[in-house]
PDB file of N, CA, C, O and CB in Angstrom:
ATOM      1  N   UNK A   1     101.389  82.737  97.404  1.00  0.00           N
ATOM      2  CA  UNK A   1     100.892  84.104  97.250  1.00  0.00           C
ATOM      3  C   UNK A   1      99.392  84.050  96.990  1.00  0.00           C
ATOM      4  O   UNK A   1      98.906  83.209  96.233  1.00  0.00           O
ATOM      5  CB  UNK A   1     101.633  84.850  96.092  1.00  0.00           C
ATOM      6  N   UNK A   2      98.670  84.960  97.631  1.00  0.00           N
ATOM      7  CA  UNK A   2      97.226  85.058  97.450  1.00  0.00           C
ATOM      8  C   UNK A   2      96.867  86.472  97.015  1.00  0.00           C
ATOM      9  O   UNK A   2      97.608  87.423  97.266  1.00  0.00           O
ATOM     10  CB  UNK A   2      96.476  84.678  98.753  1.00  0.00           C
ATOM     11  N   UNK A   3      95.728  86.591  96.366  1.00  0.00           N
ATOM     12  CA  UNK A   3      95.253  87.874  95.853  1.00  0.00           C
ATOM     13  C   UNK A   3      93.873  88.141  96.440  1.00  0.00           C
ATOM     14  O   UNK A   3      92.938  87.368  96.229  1.00  0.00           O
ATOM     15  CB  UNK A   3      95.210  87.883  94.285  1.00  0.00           C
ATOM     16  N   UNK A   4      93.754  89.244  97.181  1.00  0.00           N
ATOM     17  CA  UNK A   4      92.473  89.640  97.770  1.00  0.00           C
ATOM     18  C   UNK A   4      91.872  90.746  96.915  1.00  0.00           C
ATOM     19  O   UNK A   4      92.467  91.814  96.766  1.00  0.00           O
ATOM     20  CB  UNK A   4      92.648  90.110  99.253  1.00  0.00           C
ATOM     21  N   UNK A   5      90.701  90.495  96.357  1.00  0.00           N
ATOM     22  CA  UNK A   5      89.986  91.504  95.576  1.00  0.00           C
ATOM     23  C   UNK A   5      89.216  92.371  96.575  1.00  0.00           C
ATOM     24  O   UNK A   5      88.388  91.876  97.340  1.00  0.00           O
ATOM     25  CB  UNK A   5      89.014  90.840  94.500  1.00  0.00           C
ATOM     26  N   UNK A   6      89.507  93.679  96.552  1.00  0.00           N
ATOM     27  CA  UNK A   6      88.954  94.579  97.571  1.00  0.00           C
ATOM     28  C   UNK A   6      88.207  95.735  96.913  1.00  0.00           C
ATOM     29  O   UNK A   6      88.719  96.379  95.997  1.00  0.00           O
ATOM     30  CB  UNK A   6      90.076  95.120  98.486  1.00  0.00           C
ATOM     31  N   UNK A   7      87.000  95.987  97.389  1.00  0.00           N
ATOM     32  CA  UNK A   7      86.169  97.069  96.872  1.00  0.00           C
ATOM     33  C   UNK A   7      86.222  98.243  97.848  1.00  0.00           C
ATOM     34  O   UNK A   7      86.209  98.050  99.064  1.00  0.00           O
ATOM     35  CB  UNK A   7      84.699  96.594  96.653  1.00  0.00           C
ATOM     36  N   UNK A   8      86.282  99.457  97.306  1.00  0.00           N
ATOM     37  CA  UNK A   8      86.210 100.641  98.153  1.00  0.00           C
ATOM     38  C   UNK A   8      87.459 101.493  98.169  1.00  0.00           C
ATOM     39  O   UNK A   8      87.478 102.553  98.794  1.00  0.00           O
ATOM     40  CB  UNK A   8      85.902 100.236  99.524  1.00  0.00           C
ATOM     41  N   UNK A   9      88.527 101.037  97.479  1.00  0.00           N
ATOM     42  CA  UNK A   9      89.744 101.854  97.419  1.00  0.00           C
ATOM     43  C   UNK A   9      89.604 102.859  96.275  1.00  0.00           C
ATOM     44  O   UNK A   9      89.345 102.474  95.135  1.00  0.00           O
ATOM     45  CB  UNK A   9      91.020 100.959  97.224  1.00  0.00           C
ATOM     46  N   UNK A  10      89.777 104.156  96.585  1.00  0.00           N
ATOM     47  CA  UNK A  10      89.588 105.173  95.555  1.00  0.00           C
ATOM     48  C   UNK A  10      90.801 106.087  95.383  1.00  0.00           C
ATOM     49  O   UNK A  10      90.844 106.883  94.445  1.00  0.00           O
ATOM     50  CB  UNK A  10      88.379 106.004  95.883  1.00  0.00           C
ATOM     51  N   UNK A  11      91.795 105.980  96.285  1.00  0.00           N
ATOM     52  CA  UNK A  11      92.964 106.861  96.180  1.00  0.00           C
ATOM     53  C   UNK A  11      94.177 106.189  96.827  1.00  0.00           C
ATOM     54  O   UNK A  11      94.061 105.113  97.414  1.00  0.00           O
ATOM     55  CB  UNK A  11      92.681 108.241  96.852  1.00  0.00           C
ATOM     56  N   UNK A  12      95.328 106.826  96.715  1.00  0.00           N
ATOM     57  CA  UNK A  12      96.550 106.278  97.314  1.00  0.00           C
ATOM     58  C   UNK A  12      96.424 106.147  98.830  1.00  0.00           C
ATOM     59  O   UNK A  12      96.988 105.229  99.425  1.00  0.00           O
ATOM     60  CB  UNK A  12      97.752 107.161  96.967  1.00  0.00           C
ATOM     61  N   UNK A  13      95.688 107.059  99.451  1.00  0.00           N
ATOM     62  CA  UNK A  13      95.462 106.981 100.892  1.00  0.00           C
ATOM     63  C   UNK A  13      94.722 105.705 101.262  1.00  0.00           C
ATOM     64  O   UNK A  13      95.030 105.069 102.270  1.00  0.00           O
ATOM     65  CB  UNK A  13      94.680 108.200 101.377  1.00  0.00           C
ATOM     66  N   UNK A  14      93.746 105.335 100.446  1.00  0.00           N
ATOM     67  CA  UNK A  14      92.997 104.093 100.677  1.00  0.00           C
ATOM     68  C   UNK A  14      93.919 102.887 100.544  1.00  0.00           C
ATOM     69  O   UNK A  14      93.862 101.960 101.351  1.00  0.00           O
ATOM     70  CB  UNK A  14      91.814 103.973  99.687  1.00  0.00           C
ATOM     71  N   UNK A  15      94.770 102.906  99.520  1.00  0.00           N
ATOM     72  CA  UNK A  15      95.707 101.793  99.301  1.00  0.00           C
ATOM     73  C   UNK A  15      96.652 101.646 100.499  1.00  0.00           C
ATOM     74  O   UNK A  15      96.930 100.530 100.937  1.00  0.00           O
ATOM     75  CB  UNK A  15      96.522 102.015  97.997  1.00  0.00           C
ATOM     76  N   UNK A  16      97.145 102.767 101.025  1.00  0.00           N
ATOM     77  CA  UNK A  16      98.019 102.726 102.204  1.00  0.00           C
ATOM     78  C   UNK A  16      97.249 102.220 103.415  1.00  0.00           C
ATOM     79  O   UNK A  16      97.790 101.469 104.227  1.00  0.00           O
ATOM     80  CB  UNK A  16      98.614 104.122 102.494  1.00  0.00           C
ATOM     81  N   UNK A  17      95.996 102.626 103.542  1.00  0.00           N
ATOM     82  CA  UNK A  17      95.139 102.193 104.638  1.00  0.00           C
ATOM     83  C   UNK A  17      94.940 100.672 104.594  1.00  0.00           C
ATOM     84  O   UNK A  17      95.047  99.998 105.619  1.00  0.00           O
ATOM     85  CB  UNK A  17      93.778 102.919 104.576  1.00  0.00           C
ATOM     86  N   UNK A  18      94.651 100.141 103.409  1.00  0.00           N
ATOM     87  CA  UNK A  18      94.442  98.703 103.244  1.00  0.00           C
ATOM     88  C   UNK A  18      95.727  97.943 103.584  1.00  0.00           C
ATOM     89  O   UNK A  18      95.682  96.907 104.247  1.00  0.00           O
ATOM     90  CB  UNK A  18      93.986  98.379 101.796  1.00  0.00           C
ATOM     91  N   UNK A  19      96.863  98.457 103.132  1.00  0.00           N
ATOM     92  CA  UNK A  19      98.142  97.805 103.451  1.00  0.00           C
ATOM     93  C   UNK A  19      98.367  97.795 104.966  1.00  0.00           C
ATOM     94  O   UNK A  19      98.827  96.797 105.521  1.00  0.00           O
ATOM     95  CB  UNK A  19      99.320  98.528 102.736  1.00  0.00           C
ATOM     96  N   UNK A  20      98.047  98.892 105.623  1.00  0.00           N
ATOM     97  CA  UNK A  20      98.192  98.986 107.081  1.00  0.00           C
ATOM     98  C   UNK A  20      97.272  97.985 107.784  1.00  0.00           C
ATOM     99  O   UNK A  20      97.693  97.298 108.714  1.00  0.00           O
ATOM    100  CB  UNK A  20      97.885 100.421 107.562  1.00  0.00           C
ATOM    101  N   UNK A  21      96.029  97.908 107.342  1.00  0.00           N
ATOM    102  CA  UNK A  21      95.061  96.977 107.939  1.00  0.00           C
ATOM    103  C   UNK A  21      95.574  95.541 107.808  1.00  0.00           C
ATOM    104  O   UNK A  21      95.593  94.793 108.785  1.00  0.00           O
ATOM    105  CB  UNK A  21      93.664  97.120 107.261  1.00  0.00           C
ATOM    106  N   UNK A  22      95.986  95.162 106.603  1.00  0.00           N
ATOM    107  CA  UNK A  22      96.449  93.797 106.381  1.00  0.00           C
ATOM    108  C   UNK A  22      97.728  93.502 107.153  1.00  0.00           C
ATOM    109  O   UNK A  22      97.912  92.388 107.645  1.00  0.00           O
ATOM    110  CB  UNK A  22      96.672  93.554 104.899  1.00  0.00           C
ATOM    111  N   UNK A  23      98.612  94.488 107.263  1.00  0.00           N
ATOM    112  CA  UNK A  23      99.878  94.264 107.967  1.00  0.00           C
ATOM    113  C   UNK A  23      99.667  94.053 109.465  1.00  0.00           C
ATOM    114  O   UNK A  23     100.546  93.517 110.141  1.00  0.00           O
ATOM    115  CB  UNK A  23     100.821  95.443 107.741  1.00  0.00           C
ATOM    116  N   UNK A  24      98.528  94.462 109.984  1.00  0.00           N
ATOM    117  CA  UNK A  24      98.232  94.276 111.402  1.00  0.00           C
ATOM    118  C   UNK A  24      97.481  92.989 111.711  1.00  0.00           C
ATOM    119  O   UNK A  24      97.099  92.750 112.856  1.00  0.00           O
ATOM    120  CB  UNK A  24      97.439  95.435 111.900  1.00  0.00           C
ATOM    121  N   UNK A  25      97.267  92.157 110.692  1.00  0.00           N
ATOM    122  CA  UNK A  25      96.630  90.852 110.908  1.00  0.00           C
ATOM    123  C   UNK A  25      97.748  89.825 111.081  1.00  0.00           C
ATOM    124  O   UNK A  25      98.576  89.636 110.190  1.00  0.00           O
ATOM    125  CB  UNK A  25      95.666  90.462 109.705  1.00  0.00           C
ATOM    126  N   UNK A  26      97.758  89.170 112.234  1.00  0.00           N
ATOM    127  CA  UNK A  26      98.790  88.178 112.528  1.00  0.00           C
ATOM    128  C   UNK A  26      98.743  87.052 111.490  1.00  0.00           C
ATOM    129  O   UNK A  26      97.685  86.471 111.245  1.00  0.00           O
ATOM    130  CB  UNK A  26      98.608  87.607 113.962  1.00  0.00           C
ATOM    131  N   UNK A  27      99.887  86.750 110.889  1.00  0.00           N
ATOM    132  CA  UNK A  27      99.966  85.663 109.925  1.00  0.00           C
ATOM    133  C   UNK A  27      99.996  86.121 108.482  1.00  0.00           C
ATOM    134  O   UNK A  27     100.142  85.297 107.579  1.00  0.00           O
ATOM    135  CB  UNK A  27      98.824  84.748 110.118  1.00  0.00           C
ATOM    136  N   UNK A  28      99.861  87.431 108.242  1.00  0.00           N
ATOM    137  CA  UNK A  28      99.928  87.960 106.870  1.00  0.00           C
ATOM    138  C   UNK A  28     101.240  88.716 106.711  1.00  0.00           C
ATOM    139  O   UNK A  28     101.627  89.500 107.578  1.00  0.00           O
ATOM    140  CB  UNK A  28      98.702  88.895 106.550  1.00  0.00           C
ATOM    141  N   UNK A  29     101.920  88.470 105.593  1.00  0.00           N
ATOM    142  CA  UNK A  29     103.177  89.162 105.316  1.00  0.00           C
ATOM    143  C   UNK A  29     103.305  89.434 103.821  1.00  0.00           C
ATOM    144  O   UNK A  29     102.464  89.016 103.024  1.00  0.00           O
ATOM    145  CB  UNK A  29     104.380  88.333 105.818  1.00  0.00           C
ATOM    146  N   UNK A  30     104.362  90.135 103.459  1.00  0.00           N
ATOM    147  CA  UNK A  30     104.710  90.399 102.057  1.00  0.00           C
ATOM    148  C   UNK A  30     103.519  90.997 101.288  1.00  0.00           C
ATOM    149  O   UNK A  30     103.098  90.463 100.262  1.00  0.00           O
ATOM    150  CB  UNK A  30     105.182  89.097 101.371  1.00  0.00           C
ATOM    151  N   UNK A  31     102.991  92.102 101.801  1.00  0.00           N
ATOM    152  CA  UNK A  31     101.770  92.721 101.266  1.00  0.00           C
ATOM    153  C   UNK A  31     102.106  93.758 100.195  1.00  0.00           C
ATOM    154  O   UNK A  31     102.981  94.603 100.383  1.00  0.00           O
ATOM    155  CB  UNK A  31     100.959  93.378 102.400  1.00  0.00           C
ATOM    156  N   UNK A  32     101.398  93.680  99.073  1.00  0.00           N
ATOM    157  CA  UNK A  32     101.476  94.690  98.017  1.00  0.00           C
ATOM    158  C   UNK A  32     100.054  95.030  97.618  1.00  0.00           C
ATOM    159  O   UNK A  32      99.227  94.139  97.427  1.00  0.00           O
ATOM    160  CB  UNK A  32     102.315  94.187  96.782  1.00  0.00           C
ATOM    161  N   UNK A  33      99.766  96.317  97.490  1.00  0.00           N
ATOM    162  CA  UNK A  33      98.410  96.761  97.144  1.00  0.00           C
ATOM    163  C   UNK A  33      98.433  97.440  95.780  1.00  0.00           C
ATOM    164  O   UNK A  33      99.278  98.296  95.516  1.00  0.00           O
ATOM    165  CB  UNK A  33      97.843  97.728  98.227  1.00  0.00           C
ATOM    166  N   UNK A  34      97.497  97.051  94.917  1.00  0.00           N
ATOM    167  CA  UNK A  34      97.333  97.681  93.608  1.00  0.00           C
ATOM    168  C   UNK A  34      96.031  98.484  93.618  1.00  0.00           C
ATOM    169  O   UNK A  34      94.938  97.918  93.583  1.00  0.00           O
ATOM    170  CB  UNK A  34      97.328  96.610  92.458  1.00  0.00           C
ATOM    171  N   UNK A  35      96.167  99.803  93.666  1.00  0.00           N
ATOM    172  CA  UNK A  35      94.987 100.663  93.660  1.00  0.00           C
ATOM    173  C   UNK A  35      94.233 100.531  92.343  1.00  0.00           C
ATOM    174  O   UNK A  35      93.011 100.378  92.339  1.00  0.00           O
ATOM    175  CB  UNK A  35      95.385 102.126  93.900  1.00  0.00           C
ATOM    176  N   UNK A  36      94.958 100.591  91.216  1.00  0.00           N
ATOM    177  CA  UNK A  36      94.307 100.528  89.903  1.00  0.00           C
ATOM    178  C   UNK A  36      93.656  99.170  89.655  1.00  0.00           C
ATOM    179  O   UNK A  36      92.636  99.086  88.970  1.00  0.00           O
ATOM    180  CB  UNK A  36      95.321 100.821  88.799  1.00  0.00           C
ATOM    181  N   UNK A  37      94.237  98.114  90.207  1.00  0.00           N
ATOM    182  CA  UNK A  37      93.674  96.780  90.023  1.00  0.00           C
ATOM    183  C   UNK A  37      92.608  96.428  91.044  1.00  0.00           C
ATOM    184  O   UNK A  37      91.828  95.499  90.836  1.00  0.00           O
ATOM    185  CB  UNK A  37      94.762  95.764  90.080  1.00  0.00           C
ATOM    186  N   UNK A  38      92.570  97.169  92.153  1.00  0.00           N
ATOM    187  CA  UNK A  38      91.579  96.904  93.196  1.00  0.00           C
ATOM    188  C   UNK A  38      91.846  95.632  93.979  1.00  0.00           C
ATOM    189  O   UNK A  38      90.921  94.923  94.376  1.00  0.00           O
ATOM    190  CB  UNK A  38      90.220  96.826  92.588  1.00  0.00           C
ATOM    191  N   UNK A  39      93.130  95.351  94.197  1.00  0.00           N
ATOM    192  CA  UNK A  39      93.461  94.127  94.922  1.00  0.00           C
ATOM    193  C   UNK A  39      94.724  94.295  95.754  1.00  0.00           C
ATOM    194  O   UNK A  39      95.467  95.265  95.602  1.00  0.00           O
ATOM    195  CB  UNK A  39      93.632  92.967  93.949  1.00  0.00           C
ATOM    196  N   UNK A  40      94.949  93.328  96.637  1.00  0.00           N
ATOM    197  CA  UNK A  40      96.176  93.248  97.421  1.00  0.00           C
ATOM    198  C   UNK A  40      96.694  91.824  97.324  1.00  0.00           C
ATOM    199  O   UNK A  40      95.914  90.872  97.358  1.00  0.00           O
ATOM    200  CB  UNK A  40      95.938  93.667  98.913  1.00  0.00           C
ATOM    201  N   UNK A  41      98.008  91.676  97.204  1.00  0.00           N
ATOM    202  CA  UNK A  41      98.605  90.356  97.240  1.00  0.00           C
ATOM    203  C   UNK A  41      99.319  90.193  98.577  1.00  0.00           C
ATOM    204  O   UNK A  41      99.808  91.163  99.155  1.00  0.00           O
ATOM    205  CB  UNK A  41      99.582  90.143  96.046  1.00  0.00           C
ATOM    206  N   UNK A  42      99.370  88.959  99.058  1.00  0.00           N
ATOM    207  CA  UNK A  42     100.005  88.705 100.353  1.00  0.00           C
ATOM    208  C   UNK A  42     100.359  87.233 100.497  1.00  0.00           C
ATOM    209  O   UNK A  42      99.884  86.382  99.745  1.00  0.00           O
ATOM    210  CB  UNK A  42      99.085  89.142 101.503  1.00  0.00           C
ATOM    211  N   UNK A  43     101.202  86.958 101.477  1.00  0.00           N
ATOM    212  CA  UNK A  43     101.535  85.595 101.883  1.00  0.00           C
ATOM    213  C   UNK A  43     100.872  85.349 103.225  1.00  0.00           C
ATOM    214  O   UNK A  43     100.754  86.265 104.039  1.00  0.00           O
ATOM    215  CB  UNK A  43     103.091  85.371 101.963  1.00  0.00           C
ATOM    216  N   UNK A  44     100.438  84.119 103.461  1.00  0.00           N
ATOM    217  CA  UNK A  44      99.894  83.790 104.764  1.00  0.00           C
ATOM    218  C   UNK A  44      98.685  82.887 104.688  1.00  0.00           C
ATOM    219  O   UNK A  44      98.083  82.696 103.631  1.00  0.00           O
ATOM    220  CB  UNK A  44      99.538  85.033 105.491  1.00  0.00           C
ATOM    221  N   UNK A  45      98.349  82.338 105.840  1.00  0.00           N
ATOM    222  CA  UNK A  45      97.209  81.440 105.959  1.00  0.00           C
ATOM    223  C   UNK A  45      96.271  81.995 107.017  1.00  0.00           C
ATOM    224  O   UNK A  45      96.322  81.597 108.181  1.00  0.00           O
ATOM    225  CB  UNK A  45      97.662  79.992 106.315  1.00  0.00           C
ATOM    226  N   UNK A  46      95.421  82.910 106.605  1.00  0.00           N
ATOM    227  CA  UNK A  46      94.445  83.543 107.492  1.00  0.00           C
ATOM    228  C   UNK A  46      93.083  83.372 106.843  1.00  0.00           C
ATOM    229  O   UNK A  46      92.957  83.482 105.623  1.00  0.00           O
ATOM    230  CB  UNK A  46      94.778  85.068 107.745  1.00  0.00           C
ATOM    231  N   UNK A  47      92.063  83.103 107.645  1.00  0.00           N
ATOM    232  CA  UNK A  47      90.736  82.854 107.083  1.00  0.00           C
ATOM    233  C   UNK A  47      90.178  84.093 106.384  1.00  0.00           C
ATOM    234  O   UNK A  47      90.478  85.232 106.742  1.00  0.00           O
ATOM    235  CB  UNK A  47      89.777  82.400 108.182  1.00  0.00           C
ATOM    236  N   UNK A  48      89.373  83.827 105.398  1.00  0.00           N
ATOM    237  CA  UNK A  48      88.713  84.899 104.643  1.00  0.00           C
ATOM    238  C   UNK A  48      87.848  85.753 105.564  1.00  0.00           C
ATOM    239  O   UNK A  48      87.748  86.966 105.382  1.00  0.00           O
ATOM    240  CB  UNK A  48      87.854  84.312 103.505  1.00  0.00           C
ATOM    241  N   UNK A  49      87.227  85.117 106.549  1.00  0.00           N
ATOM    242  CA  UNK A  49      86.346  85.827 107.468  1.00  0.00           C
ATOM    243  C   UNK A  49      87.104  86.861 108.297  1.00  0.00           C
ATOM    244  O   UNK A  49      86.609  87.964 108.529  1.00  0.00           O
ATOM    245  CB  UNK A  49      85.646  84.840 108.387  1.00  0.00           C
ATOM    246  N   UNK A  50      88.310  86.499 108.742  1.00  0.00           N
ATOM    247  CA  UNK A  50      89.121  87.425 109.545  1.00  0.00           C
ATOM    248  C   UNK A  50      89.515  88.637 108.701  1.00  0.00           C
ATOM    249  O   UNK A  50      89.389  89.777 109.149  1.00  0.00           O
ATOM    250  CB  UNK A  50      90.393  86.713 110.098  1.00  0.00           C
ATOM    251  N   UNK A  51      89.986  88.392 107.491  1.00  0.00           N
ATOM    252  CA  UNK A  51      90.394  89.485 106.604  1.00  0.00           C
ATOM    253  C   UNK A  51      89.197  90.369 106.266  1.00  0.00           C
ATOM    254  O   UNK A  51      89.293  91.596 106.306  1.00  0.00           O
ATOM    255  CB  UNK A  51      91.032  88.929 105.311  1.00  0.00           C
ATOM    256  N   UNK A  52      88.086  89.748 105.937  1.00  0.00           N
ATOM    257  CA  UNK A  52      86.872  90.491 105.594  1.00  0.00           C
ATOM    258  C   UNK A  52      86.418  91.376 106.747  1.00  0.00           C
ATOM    259  O   UNK A  52      86.052  92.534 106.543  1.00  0.00           O
ATOM    260  CB  UNK A  52      85.751  89.529 105.206  1.00  0.00           C
ATOM    261  N   UNK A  53      86.443  90.829 107.956  1.00  0.00           N
ATOM    262  CA  UNK A  53      86.016  91.576 109.138  1.00  0.00           C
ATOM    263  C   UNK A  53      86.904  92.795 109.374  1.00  0.00           C
ATOM    264  O   UNK A  53      86.405  93.890 109.631  1.00  0.00           O
ATOM    265  CB  UNK A  53      86.029  90.670 110.371  1.00  0.00           C
ATOM    266  N   UNK A  54      88.214  92.604 109.288  1.00  0.00           N
ATOM    267  CA  UNK A  54      89.148  93.715 109.512  1.00  0.00           C
ATOM    268  C   UNK A  54      88.966  94.818 108.466  1.00  0.00           C
ATOM    269  O   UNK A  54      88.985  96.003 108.798  1.00  0.00           O
ATOM    270  CB  UNK A  54      90.598  93.204 109.486  1.00  0.00           C
ATOM    271  N   UNK A  55      88.790  94.426 107.211  1.00  0.00           N
ATOM    272  CA  UNK A  55      88.600  95.416 106.150  1.00  0.00           C
ATOM    273  C   UNK A  55      87.256  96.139 106.298  1.00  0.00           C
ATOM    274  O   UNK A  55      87.180  97.355 106.119  1.00  0.00           O
ATOM    275  CB  UNK A  55      88.687  94.740 104.772  1.00  0.00           C
ATOM    276  N   UNK A  56      86.210  95.396 106.621  1.00  0.00           N
ATOM    277  CA  UNK A  56      84.875  96.015 106.694  1.00  0.00           C
ATOM    278  C   UNK A  56      84.773  97.019 107.844  1.00  0.00           C
ATOM    279  O   UNK A  56      83.997  97.971 107.763  1.00  0.00           O
ATOM    280  CB  UNK A  56      83.800  94.933 106.859  1.00  0.00           C
ATOM    281  N   UNK A  57      85.545  96.818 108.908  1.00  0.00           N
ATOM    282  CA  UNK A  57      85.544  97.772 110.022  1.00  0.00           C
ATOM    283  C   UNK A  57      86.042  99.144 109.574  1.00  0.00           C
ATOM    284  O   UNK A  57      85.728 100.158 110.198  1.00  0.00           O
ATOM    285  CB  UNK A  57      86.413  97.249 111.175  1.00  0.00           C
ATOM    286  N   UNK A  58      86.821  99.174 108.490  1.00  0.00           N
ATOM    287  CA  UNK A  58      87.366 100.434 107.990  1.00  0.00           C
ATOM    288  C   UNK A  58      86.678 100.902 106.702  1.00  0.00           C
ATOM    289  O   UNK A  58      87.121 101.870 106.084  1.00  0.00           O
ATOM    290  CB  UNK A  58      88.857 100.286 107.747  1.00  0.00           C
ATOM    291  N   UNK A  59      85.609 100.230 106.297  1.00  0.00           N
ATOM    292  CA  UNK A  59      84.825 100.684 105.156  1.00  0.00           C
ATOM    293  C   UNK A  59      85.170 100.047 103.821  1.00  0.00           C
ATOM    294  O   UNK A  59      84.718 100.519 102.778  1.00  0.00           O
ATOM    295  CB  UNK A  59      84.970 102.125 105.030  1.00  0.00           C
ATOM    296  N   UNK A  60      85.965  98.982 103.836  1.00  0.00           N
ATOM    297  CA  UNK A  60      86.319  98.279 102.598  1.00  0.00           C
ATOM    298  C   UNK A  60      85.596  96.943 102.564  1.00  0.00           C
ATOM    299  O   UNK A  60      85.205  96.413 103.604  1.00  0.00           O
ATOM    300  CB  UNK A  60      87.861  98.072 102.487  1.00  0.00           C
ATOM    301  N   UNK A  61      85.418  96.399 101.361  1.00  0.00           N
ATOM    302  CA  UNK A  61      84.690  95.141 101.221  1.00  0.00           C
ATOM    303  C   UNK A  61      85.563  94.113 100.504  1.00  0.00           C
ATOM    304  O   UNK A  61      86.051  94.359  99.401  1.00  0.00           O
ATOM    305  CB  UNK A  61      83.362  95.358 100.453  1.00  0.00           C
ATOM    306  N   UNK A  62      85.752  92.969 101.139  1.00  0.00           N
ATOM    307  CA  UNK A  62      86.497  91.873 100.521  1.00  0.00           C
ATOM    308  C   UNK A  62      85.563  91.131  99.584  1.00  0.00           C
ATOM    309  O   UNK A  62      84.541  90.595 100.013  1.00  0.00           O
ATOM    310  CB  UNK A  62      87.094  90.910 101.595  1.00  0.00           C
ATOM    311  N   UNK A  63      85.911  91.096  98.305  1.00  0.00           N
ATOM    312  CA  UNK A  63      85.088  90.388  97.305  1.00  0.00           C
ATOM    313  C   UNK A  63      85.453  88.916  97.263  1.00  0.00           C
ATOM    314  O   UNK A  63      84.577  88.052  97.299  1.00  0.00           O
ATOM    315  CB  UNK A  63      85.264  91.015  95.903  1.00  0.00           C
ATOM    316  N   UNK A  64      86.764  88.624  97.186  1.00  0.00           N
ATOM    317  CA  UNK A  64      87.216  87.250  97.070  1.00  0.00           C
ATOM    318  C   UNK A  64      88.707  87.174  97.357  1.00  0.00           C
ATOM    319  O   UNK A  64      89.419  88.176  97.295  1.00  0.00           O
ATOM    320  CB  UNK A  64      86.901  86.688  95.677  1.00  0.00           C
ATOM    321  N   UNK A  65      89.168  85.965  97.672  1.00  0.00           N
ATOM    322  CA  UNK A  65      90.600  85.696  97.800  1.00  0.00           C
ATOM    323  C   UNK A  65      90.923  84.567  96.837  1.00  0.00           C
ATOM    324  O   UNK A  65      90.280  83.517  96.859  1.00  0.00           O
ATOM    325  CB  UNK A  65      91.004  85.326  99.285  1.00  0.00           C
ATOM    326  N   UNK A  66      91.924  84.788  95.989  1.00  0.00           N
ATOM    327  CA  UNK A  66      92.320  83.802  94.996  1.00  0.00           C
ATOM    328  C   UNK A  66      93.767  83.401  95.214  1.00  0.00           C
ATOM    329  O   UNK A  66      94.600  84.220  95.600  1.00  0.00           O
ATOM    330  CB  UNK A  66      92.120  84.345  93.576  1.00  0.00           C
ATOM    331  N   UNK A  67      94.059  82.125  94.961  1.00  0.00           N
ATOM    332  CA  UNK A  67      95.454  81.679  94.992  1.00  0.00           C
ATOM    333  C   UNK A  67      96.103  82.068  93.673  1.00  0.00           C
ATOM    334  O   UNK A  67      95.485  81.981  92.612  1.00  0.00           O
ATOM    335  CB  UNK A  67      95.561  80.132  95.238  1.00  0.00           C
ATOM    336  N   UNK A  68      97.346  82.493  93.754  1.00  0.00           N
ATOM    337  CA  UNK A  68      98.051  82.901  92.534  1.00  0.00           C
ATOM    338  C   UNK A  68      99.081  81.855  92.148  1.00  0.00           C
ATOM    339  O   UNK A  68      99.779  82.017  91.147  1.00  0.00           O
ATOM    340  CB  UNK A  68      98.730  84.271  92.725  1.00  0.00           C
TER     341      UNK A  68
END
């Protein structure tokens, strides 16, 4: 399990948007988004650059990815 710290989520709509974005990246599964915590957890082996690029196209910023 990995934890992606994401900047730019301000409401439930944003959290759903982030979950949708991550679910459309091949190789990522088991996604949970915490709006209050500002992060998403997921399973998978996808580069930080790919995740960052997908999120930034929709106005979100990937701060870091941590192993849990």
